[in-house]
Each structure stands twice: as C-alpha cells, then as structure tokens.
C-alpha positions as CSV (number, residue, x, y, z in Angstrom):
1,M,207.0,-5.8,187.3
2,N,206.5,-9.5,188.0
3,L,204.6,-11.9,185.8
4,E,201.5,-12.0,188.0
5,D,200.9,-8.2,187.6
6,S,201.1,-8.5,183.8
7,A,198.8,-11.5,183.4
8,P,195.4,-9.6,183.9
9,K,196.7,-6.7,181.8
10,K,197.7,-9.1,179.0
11,D,194.2,-10.8,179.0
12,L,192.6,-7.4,179.0
13,E,194.7,-6.5,176.0
14,V,193.5,-9.6,174.2
15,L,189.9,-8.8,175.0
16,Q,190.0,-5.3,173.4
17,G,187.7,-4.9,170.4
18,T,184.4,-6.0,169.2
19,W,183.0,-9.5,169.8
20,R,179.9,-11.3,168.6
21,L,177.9,-13.8,170.6
22,I,178.1,-17.4,169.3
23,S,175.9,-19.0,171.9
24,A,174.4,-18.2,175.3
25,M,172.4,-20.0,178.0
26,E,170.7,-18.5,181.0
27,D,169.3,-20.6,183.8
28,G,169.7,-23.8,181.7
29,K,167.9,-22.4,178.7
30,S,169.5,-21.5,175.3
31,L,169.1,-18.1,173.9
32,T,167.4,-18.2,170.5
33,E,169.6,-18.0,167.4
34,D,168.1,-14.7,166.2
35,K,168.9,-13.0,169.5
36,V,172.4,-14.5,169.5
37,K,173.1,-13.2,166.0
38,Q,172.2,-9.6,166.9
39,T,174.3,-9.4,170.1
40,T,177.8,-7.8,170.0
41,I,180.0,-6.4,172.8
42,V,182.7,-3.8,172.5
43,I,185.5,-3.8,175.1
44,K,187.7,-0.8,175.3
45,D,190.3,-0.5,178.0
46,D,188.4,-1.8,181.1
47,T,184.9,-0.8,179.9
48,F,182.3,-2.8,178.0
49,R,179.2,-1.8,176.1
50,F,176.5,-3.5,174.1
51,P,175.9,-1.4,170.9
52,Q,172.5,-3.0,170.3
53,L,170.2,-3.7,173.2
54,A,171.0,-7.3,174.2
55,E,168.3,-9.1,176.1
56,D,170.7,-11.5,177.5
57,A,173.2,-8.8,178.4
58,T,174.4,-8.5,182.0
59,S,173.8,-4.7,181.5
60,K,174.1,-2.2,178.7
61,A,177.5,-0.8,179.8
62,G,180.0,-0.8,182.6
63,T,183.5,-1.8,183.7
64,I,185.3,-5.2,183.9
65,K,187.9,-6.3,186.3
66,L,190.0,-9.4,185.6
67,D,192.0,-11.7,187.9
68,A,194.0,-14.1,185.7
69,T,195.9,-15.6,188.7
70,K,192.8,-17.5,189.8
71,K,191.7,-20.9,188.4
72,P,189.4,-20.6,186.6
73,K,190.2,-16.9,185.8
74,Q,187.8,-14.4,187.3
75,M,185.9,-11.6,185.6
76,D,183.8,-9.1,187.6
77,T,181.5,-6.6,185.9
78,V,180.1,-3.4,187.4
79,S,177.3,-1.9,185.4
80,T,176.7,1.8,185.1
81,E,173.9,1.2,187.6
82,K,176.5,-0.2,190.0
83,E,175.3,-3.8,189.8
84,V,178.1,-6.2,190.4
85,M,178.2,-9.6,188.7
86,L,180.8,-12.2,189.5
87,G,182.0,-14.5,186.8
88,I,184.7,-16.7,185.4
89,Y,186.3,-16.5,181.9
90,E,188.6,-18.5,179.6
91,L,190.4,-17.2,176.5
92,E,190.3,-19.7,173.6
93,G,192.0,-18.8,170.3
94,D,189.9,-16.1,168.6
95,G,187.2,-16.3,171.2
96,Y,186.4,-16.4,174.9
97,R,183.7,-17.8,177.1
98,V,182.3,-16.4,180.3
99,C,179.9,-17.6,183.0
100,F,178.3,-15.1,185.3
101,A,176.1,-15.6,188.4
102,P,173.1,-13.4,188.8
103,V,173.6,-10.1,190.7
104,G,174.1,-10.9,194.4
105,K,174.9,-14.6,193.9
106,P,178.3,-16.2,194.5
107,R,180.7,-16.6,191.6
108,P,180.3,-19.8,189.5
109,S,183.0,-22.4,189.8
110,E,182.4,-24.0,186.4
111,F,181.3,-23.1,182.9
112,T,177.7,-24.4,183.2
113,S,174.2,-22.9,183.3
114,K,172.0,-25.4,185.0
115,S,168.3,-24.8,185.4
116,G,167.7,-23.0,188.7
117,S,171.2,-21.6,188.9
118,G,170.4,-18.4,187.1
119,N,173.9,-18.5,185.6
120,I,174.6,-16.9,182.3
121,L,177.0,-18.8,180.0
122,Q,178.2,-17.0,176.9
123,V,180.6,-17.9,174.1
124,W,182.1,-15.0,172.1
125,E,184.1,-14.8,168.9
126,R,186.2,-11.9,167.6
127,Q,184.4,-9.9,165.0
128,G,186.8,-9.7,162.1
C-alpha cells in the first residue's frame, strides 16, 4: 500500500466522532451564534449525520468522500437525497474547516464565503 492510498483513510480516521460548529458563513453572511451553538455533526466511517436539525447543514445525513492528494484537500458529500456538494477541507489540530459550493456549482478553490458565491464555510471543533 503506497502513501497516497493511506492519506485519505488517515484523514477519515481523524474525522471520526462528534464535532461542534464554531463558526459558519453562507453566501458572505455569518450564522447567528445561537444557531452555531446548537449544531453538531457525527462522522462514522464514511457517513455523516446532524443529530439536531441544522439550518446551515448541507443535508441531514449522507456520505463523505475525501481526496487528500489534492491541494487544497477535497471533500465531497452525497446526501441521502443524492444531492452532491463539492468542497475543500483542512485539518487543524483538534478541528477542521470546510468550504462547500452550493449543489450543482463548481468546487471552491479557497476557504472563503463571499456574498453572491453561495459558498458555505464552516469551522468545526472536536467535542470532548
């Protein structure tokens, strides 16, 4: 097994568990703090789910696919409704950040959510 094969698996292992949202922006607007506080995500194997209904969630549940060989690293999600969202991610200590384009739009190239882009930028921290 070469190193490239194990990189996405290693990142996926790091992502296992429950995370809470620290900050989020969509289309250049920040999500309110009370909404941020009540948003958590659970990642198990290659699936994700939001235990509470998250208004800023890409979808309630689905699968994730990582490509750690790209720069920036890529994360795609496929919801249970088969909606595909293309994103990028970065692991940072006890947290990670993601930036997703709206369904049907091209993958973001940077971690920004400018007005008019529709991009969703989220920062997550491990729930300990």
